[in-house]
C-alpha positions in Angstrom: -92.4 140.0 -129.3 -90.6 142.3 -131.6 -87.8 139.3 -132.2 -90.5 137.1 -132.9 -91.4 139.0 -135.6 -88.5 139.9 -136.8 -87.7 136.4 -136.8 -90.7 135.1 -138.6 -90.4 137.4 -141.2 -86.8 136.6 -141.9 -88.2 133.0 -142.0 -91.2 134.6 -144.3 -88.5 136.2 -147.0 -86.2 133.3 -146.7 -88.6 130.2 -147.5 -92.1 132.4 -149.1 -90.7 131.9 -152.3 -89.1 129.1 -152.5 -92.1 127.0 -150.9 -94.5 129.7 -153.9 -92.4 127.6 -156.5 -92.9 124.3 -155.4 -96.3 124.8 -155.0 -96.9 126.0 -158.5 -94.2 123.2 -159.5 -97.0 120.4 -158.2 -99.8 122.2 -159.6 -98.2 122.4 -163.2 -96.6 119.0 -162.9 -99.7 117.2 -162.0 -101.2 117.5 -165.1 -98.6 116.6 -166.7 -98.3 113.2 -169.1 -95.1 113.2 -171.0 -92.5 110.3 -169.5 -89.9 112.9 -169.5 -91.8 115.4 -166.7 -92.8 113.3 -163.8 -94.7 115.0 -161.6 -93.4 116.2 -158.0 -95.0 113.3 -156.0 -93.0 110.6 -158.4 -90.0 112.5 -158.4 -90.2 113.2 -154.6 -90.8 109.4 -153.9 -87.7 108.6 -156.0 -85.7 111.0 -154.0 -87.0 109.0 -150.7 -85.1 105.9 -152.5 -82.7 106.9 -154.4 -80.4 109.2 -151.6 -81.4 107.8 -148.4 -79.5 104.7 -149.3 -75.9 103.3 -150.2 -75.9 106.2 -153.3 -75.1 108.8 -150.6 -72.3 107.1 -148.9 -71.4 106.3 -153.0 -72.0 108.9 -154.7 -72.9 111.9 -152.0 -70.6 112.0 -150.0 -67.6 111.3 -152.5 -69.1 114.5 -154.4 -68.9 116.6 -150.9 -65.3 115.8 -150.5 -64.2 117.0 -154.1 -66.2 120.4 -153.6 -64.1 121.1 -150.2 -60.9 120.2 -152.1 -61.6 121.6 -154.5 -63.2 125.0 -153.1 -60.6 125.1 -150.5 -58.0 124.5 -152.5 -59.4 128.0 -154.9 -59.6 129.9 -151.6 -56.1 129.8 -150.4 -54.2 129.6 -154.0 -56.9 132.9 -154.9 -56.4 134.8 -151.3 -52.0 134.2 -151.3 -51.5 135.2 -154.8 -54.4 137.9 -154.4 -53.0 139.6 -151.9 -49.0 139.3 -153.2 -50.1 141.1 -156.7 -52.5 143.2 -155.1 -48.7 144.7 -153.4 -46.8 144.8 -156.2 -47.7 147.2 -158.6 -44.8 146.2 -160.9 -45.7 142.3 -160.0 -49.5 143.2 -160.9 -48.6 144.4 -164.2 -46.6 142.1 -166.0 -48.9 138.8 -164.7 -51.6 140.3 -166.0 -51.7 139.6 -169.5 -51.3 135.5 -168.3 -53.9 136.0 -166.0 -56.5 137.2 -168.3 -55.5 134.8 -171.0 -56.0 131.9 -168.9 -59.2 132.9 -167.1 -60.9 133.5 -170.4 -60.4 129.4 -171.0 -63.8 128.2 -169.4 -63.1 125.3 -167.2 -64.7 122.0 -168.8 -62.4 122.7 -172.2 -59.4 121.6 -169.8 -60.5 118.5 -168.6 -58.9 116.9 -172.0 -55.6 118.2 -170.8 -55.8 117.7 -167.6 -57.0 114.1 -167.5 -53.4 113.3 -170.2 -51.5 114.8 -166.7 -53.9 113.9 -163.4 -55.7 110.9 -165.0 -59.3 110.4 -164.3 -59.4 110.5 -160.6 -60.5 112.8 -158.0 -57.4 114.7 -158.7 -58.5 115.6 -162.0 -62.0 116.2 -160.3 -60.2 118.7 -157.9 -58.0 120.9 -160.1 -61.0 121.6 -162.9 -62.8 123.3 -159.4 -59.9 124.8 -158.6 -59.1 126.3 -162.0 -62.6 127.8 -162.1 -63.3 129.1 -159.2 -60.0 130.3 -158.3 -61.0 133.8 -160.3 -63.5 135.3 -158.2 -61.7 135.2 -155.2 -58.3 136.0 -157.1 -59.1 139.3 -158.2 -61.9 140.3 -155.7 -58.6 140.1 -153.2 -56.4 142.0 -155.8 -59.1 145.0 -155.8 -59.8 145.2 -151.9 -55.5 144.6 -151.1 -55.1 147.7 -153.7 -58.4 149.4 -151.7 -56.7 149.7 -148.6 -56.9 153.0 -146.8 -54.3 154.9 -147.1 -54.7 157.0 -143.9 -54.5 153.4 -141.9 -51.1 152.2 -144.4 -49.3 155.1 -143.6 -50.3 154.9 -140.4 -49.5 151.3 -140.2 -45.4 152.4 -142.0 -44.8 155.1 -139.6 -45.6 153.0 -136.1 -43.0 150.2 -138.7 -46.0 147.3 -138.8 -44.7 145.2 -141.4 -44.5 141.7 -142.4 -46.6 139.0 -141.3 -48.3 141.5 -138.5 -49.5 144.1 -141.1 -51.0 141.7 -143.6 -52.9 140.1 -140.2 -54.2 143.2 -138.9 -54.5 145.8 -141.2 -54.7 144.2 -145.3 -56.6 140.8 -144.2 -59.2 143.0 -142.3 -59.6 145.7 -145.0 -60.1 143.4 -148.0 -61.9 140.9 -146.0 -65.4 142.3 -147.5 -64.4 141.8 -151.4 -62.5 138.3 -150.2 -65.7 137.1 -149.5 -67.5 138.4 -152.0 -65.2 136.3 -153.9 -66.0 133.5 -152.0 -69.3 133.7 -152.0 -68.9 133.5 -155.6 -66.3 130.4 -155.5 -69.2 128.7 -153.9 -71.7 128.4 -156.8 -68.9 128.0 -159.6 -67.4 125.5 -157.4 -70.3 123.3 -157.4 -71.3 123.6 -160.9 -67.4 122.7 -161.8 -68.0 119.4 -159.3 -71.1 117.9 -161.6 -69.3 118.5 -164.6 -66.2 116.7 -163.8 -68.1 113.9 -162.3 -70.0 113.8 -166.1 -66.3 112.8 -167.2 -64.8 108.9 -167.2 -66.0 109.2 -163.2 -67.8 106.1 -161.2 -69.1 108.2 -158.6 -70.1 111.1 -157.5 -73.5 113.4 -158.2 -72.8 114.2 -161.8 -71.8 110.3 -162.4 -75.6 109.8 -161.6 -77.2 111.8 -162.8 -76.1 110.6 -166.3 -76.7 107.4 -166.0 -79.7 107.7 -164.5 -80.9 110.0 -167.8 -78.8 107.2 -169.8 -80.8 104.3 -168.7 -83.9 106.9 -168.8 -84.5 106.7 -164.7 -86.1 109.7 -165.4 -87.7 110.6 -162.0 -84.2 109.4 -160.6 -82.8 111.7 -162.3 -85.0 114.6 -161.4 -84.4 113.8 -158.2 -80.7 113.7 -158.5 -81.2 117.5 -159.6 -83.0 118.5 -156.9 -80.7 117.0 -154.4 -78.3 119.3 -156.0 -80.6 122.7 -155.6 -80.5 121.7 -152.5 -77.3 121.4 -151.5 -76.3 124.9 -153.1 -79.2 125.9 -150.8 -78.1 124.6 -147.5 -74.0 125.5 -148.5 -75.7 129.6 -149.3 -77.1 129.7 -145.8 -73.5 128.1 -143.9 -71.5 131.1 -145.8 -74.3 133.3 -144.9 -73.6 132.5 -141.1 -70.1 132.1 -142.2 -70.1 135.8 -143.8 -72.1 137.3 -140.6 -69.5 135.7 -138.2 -66.5 137.3 -140.0 -67.9 140.2 -141.5 -69.8 141.2 -138.1 -67.6 144.0 -137.4 -68.3 145.3 -141.1 -71.8 145.6 -141.1 -72.1 147.0 -137.4 -69.6 149.7 -139.1 -71.8 149.9 -142.0 -74.7 150.3 -139.9 -73.7 153.2 -137.9 -72.2 155.2 -140.3 -76.4 155.0 -141.6 -77.2 155.8 -138.2 -79.1 152.7 -137.9 
């Protein structure tokens, strides 16, 4: 009985506020008589007609492919470079000014430059995602590696645990809470940059479709695309939560034991 009650409470926390906001949107939009703010039932009708059609394959699937490639590239690059910089103090001091310079440049500004080198295809859009999403992963990995417990590090050194074994058994597990936190931040940034990249010289994708709807004054369809992006972000957040609970299950158990729960 308690499990059912806890499950119902978790569902209430998860869906309660979104359901309330949707209900409020429905009530407020029902009174709208402007062309640019259609009622929610018109948006939902356009949603089904637009996205449960060929556009699912023409726009949604390519966007998800670019998102997956860019996000995976950002995670691999961020963790790899973060481990290297976090483990080497002198290298970190040498690279820090350059990293701060590039981190301060907004990725959308680089799109015209990337077009010159990689064209206007998928490569450019993936690189845009990587250039923006890599930073939270990189910085969190550096701090996580730097914060490895000195006692554990000395113990590993005494037992001559070095190289790949030290990385796999000590460094990555100790830094994993901060790495996963950076990955969560990078996911939301990746979705934003996916849309921005598809708004420039593209012929497919969610960003391209939304801009096309706006330019052709297909307002309900435009709002349906925005709604789809929100649902996509929500769904990916839930999936990441499952990944996080699996990867950091040991860490959460440790924290609960320390609090005496």
